[in-house]
C-alpha positions in Angstrom: 53.6 41.5 -114.3 50.0 41.5 -114.6 49.8 37.9 -115.5 51.9 37.0 -112.4 49.5 38.8 -110.1 46.5 37.1 -111.6 48.2 33.8 -111.2 48.7 34.5 -107.5 45.1 35.3 -107.0 44.0 32.1 -108.7 46.3 30.0 -106.5 44.9 31.7 -103.4 41.3 31.0 -104.4 42.1 27.4 -105.0 43.7 27.1 -101.5 40.7 28.8 -99.9 38.2 26.6 -101.6 40.0 23.4 -100.5 39.8 24.3 -96.7 37.1 22.6 -94.6 34.8 25.0 -93.0 34.6 25.1 -89.2 31.0 24.7 -87.9 29.9 27.3 -85.4 29.4 26.1 -81.8 26.1 24.5 -81.1 23.8 25.7 -78.3 22.8 22.1 -77.6 23.8 21.3 -74.0 25.9 18.3 -73.5 23.8 15.6 -71.8 25.0 14.9 -68.3 25.4 11.4 -67.1 22.7 9.8 -64.9 22.4 10.9 -61.3 24.3 8.7 -58.9 21.9 6.1 -57.4 21.9 5.7 -53.7 20.2 2.5 -52.6 17.5 3.1 -50.0 18.7 0.2 -47.9 21.7 2.3 -47.0 19.8 5.3 -45.7 19.3 5.3 -41.9 15.7 5.8 -41.0 15.2 7.3 -37.5 12.1 5.8 -36.0 10.8 7.8 -32.9 10.7 5.7 -29.8 7.1 5.6 -28.5 6.5 7.0 -25.0 5.3 4.3 -22.7 1.8 5.1 -21.3 1.2 1.8 -19.5 0.3 2.0 -15.9 2.7 0.2 -13.6 1.4 -2.9 -12.0 1.5 -2.7 -8.2 2.3 -5.8 -6.2 -0.8 -7.3 -4.7 1.0 -9.7 -2.5 0.4 -8.9 1.2 3.6 -8.6 3.1 4.0 -10.8 6.1 2.8 -9.2 9.4 5.5 -7.6 11.6 5.5 -9.1 15.1 6.1 -6.4 17.8 6.6 -7.3 21.4 4.8 -4.7 23.4 7.0 -2.8 25.9 5.7 -1.6 29.3 5.3 1.9 27.7 3.2 0.4 24.9 1.0 -1.5 27.3 0.5 1.6 29.4 -0.5 3.6 26.3 -2.9 0.9 25.2 -4.5 0.8 28.6 -5.0 4.5 28.6 -6.8 4.5 25.3 -9.2 1.7 26.2 -12.5 2.3 27.9 -12.0 2.2 31.6 -14.8 1.6 34.1 -13.6 3.5 37.1 -15.7 3.9 40.2 -14.4 6.5 42.8 -14.0 5.1 46.3 -16.1 6.8 48.9 -14.2 8.0 51.9 -14.9 6.6 55.3 -16.5 8.7 58.0 -13.2 9.2 59.9 -11.5 10.4 56.7 -14.3 12.9 56.2 -14.0 14.2 59.7 -10.2 14.5 59.3 -10.2 16.2 55.9 -8.2 19.2 57.2 -5.5 16.8 58.4 -5.4 15.1 55.0 -5.3 18.4 53.2 -2.4 19.7 55.4 -0.4 16.5 55.0 -0.9 16.4 51.2 0.0 20.0 50.9 3.2 19.7 53.0 4.3 16.7 50.9 3.8 18.4 47.6 5.3 21.7 48.6 8.1 20.1 50.7 10.9 21.3 48.5 9.8 24.8 47.7 7.5 25.6 50.6 4.0 27.1 50.3 1.6 29.5 51.9 -2.2 29.0 52.2 -2.2 25.6 50.6 -5.5 24.0 49.5 -5.9 20.5 48.1 -8.4 18.4 46.2 -8.0 14.6 46.2 -9.7 11.4 45.1 -9.2 8.0 46.6 -8.1 5.4 43.9 -7.4 2.5 46.3 -6.7 1.1 49.8 -4.4 -1.5 51.2 -3.9 -2.1 55.0 -3.0 1.3 56.4 -2.4 2.9 53.0 -4.7 5.1 51.0 -3.8 5.8 47.4 -4.9 9.1 46.1 -4.8 11.4 43.1 -4.3 14.9 44.5 -4.0 18.5 43.3 -2.7 21.3 45.6 -2.3 25.0 45.0 -0.4 27.4 47.2 1.5 30.7 47.1 5.2 31.1 46.8 6.5 32.2 50.2 8.9 34.7 48.6 6.3 36.1 46.3 2.7 35.6 47.4 1.5 36.9 44.0 2.5 33.6 42.4 0.1 30.7 42.9 1.5 27.3 42.1 -0.5 24.1 41.5 1.0 20.6 41.8 -0.7 17.4 40.7 0.5 14.1 42.0 -0.3 10.5 42.8 0.5 9.9 46.4 0.2 7.4 49.3 -1.3 8.4 52.7 0.2 6.3 55.5 -2.1 5.9 58.5 -1.4 5.0 62.1 -3.1 2.5 64.3 -5.9 5.0 65.1 -6.3 6.0 61.4 -4.4 9.2 61.9 -2.3 10.6 59.1 1.4 9.8 59.7 3.0 10.8 56.4 2.5 11.1 52.7 4.7 9.3 50.1 5.3 10.8 46.7 7.7 10.2 43.8 9.8 13.2 45.1 10.2 12.2 48.7 10.6 8.4 48.3 14.1 7.0 48.0 14.9 4.7 45.1 17.4 3.8 42.5 15.2 4.9 39.5 11.9 6.3 38.6 10.5 2.8 38.0 11.9 1.5 41.2 10.1 4.3 43.2 6.9 3.7 41.4 6.9 0.0 42.3 7.7 0.8 45.9 4.8 3.2 46.2 2.1 1.7 44.0 1.0 -1.9 43.4 0.1 -3.0 39.9 -3.7 -2.7 40.4 -3.2 1.0 41.4 -0.8 1.7 38.5 -3.5 0.5 36.1 -5.8 3.4 37.3 -3.2 6.1 36.5 -4.7 8.3 33.8 -8.3 7.2 34.4 -9.2 9.4 37.3 -12.7 10.9 36.5 -13.8 14.5 37.1 -10.2 15.9 37.1 -11.4 19.1 35.4 -14.2 19.5 38.0 -11.7 19.0 40.9 -9.3 21.6 39.5 -12.1 24.1 38.9 -13.3 23.6 42.5 -9.7 24.1 43.7 -9.7 27.5 42.0 -13.1 28.5 43.2 -12.3 27.8 46.8 -10.0 30.8 46.7 -13.0 33.0 46.4 -15.6 30.8 48.2 -13.9 28.9 51.0 -15.5 25.5 51.5 -14.4 21.9 52.0 -12.9 19.9 49.1 -15.2 18.0 46.7 -14.4 14.7 48.3 -16.2 15.9 51.4 -19.0 17.7 49.7 -19.8 14.8 47.4 -20.0 12.4 50.4 -22.1 14.7 52.5 -25.9 14.0 52.1 -27.9 17.0 50.8 -30.5 18.3 53.3 
């Protein structure tokens, strides 16, 4: 029995000695393969677009001039901006002596539509033709319905004279018949008179004297200026 046991032990030892030993795991890391290569030619490079700082070049070519045909309104505006040598016309002796008749006729013509009370006028002669006297005039008068209101009208007018130089009537744009404003102007004023419109000198002085006559009654300036000083 003992010999059989010993024999079993001997067989076991032989078996164990013939087995190959298993090596313990190594701590050496397994080398990784090479990193994948990405060719640089396939990488998109974003290049910033430079901001243009160049100054735009302006065209130096001169455009062709524009031809404008002046209208009558344009010609009138040009004439009014040009220097104008205007010499007031001195009234004749008979006109000076009849200044009240002139003042009354001018006042009635300017206030024909609305009426007026205590009308005074200043005027200046801008031309003559036959029995016509062309004047610039300013008249002031009170409203008949309310004498606290003083109205002033400024007009170009034509004084029509009779055979004995008496005043027959006064023509204005308001009391002269015509198909249009331009038609009435042409009926009343010839071209040489129309050229003087807007160039009457001493207008401010005439208006100021018209106001002062309310406090200091005296003849209009056309009479005073023509009267020799003593």
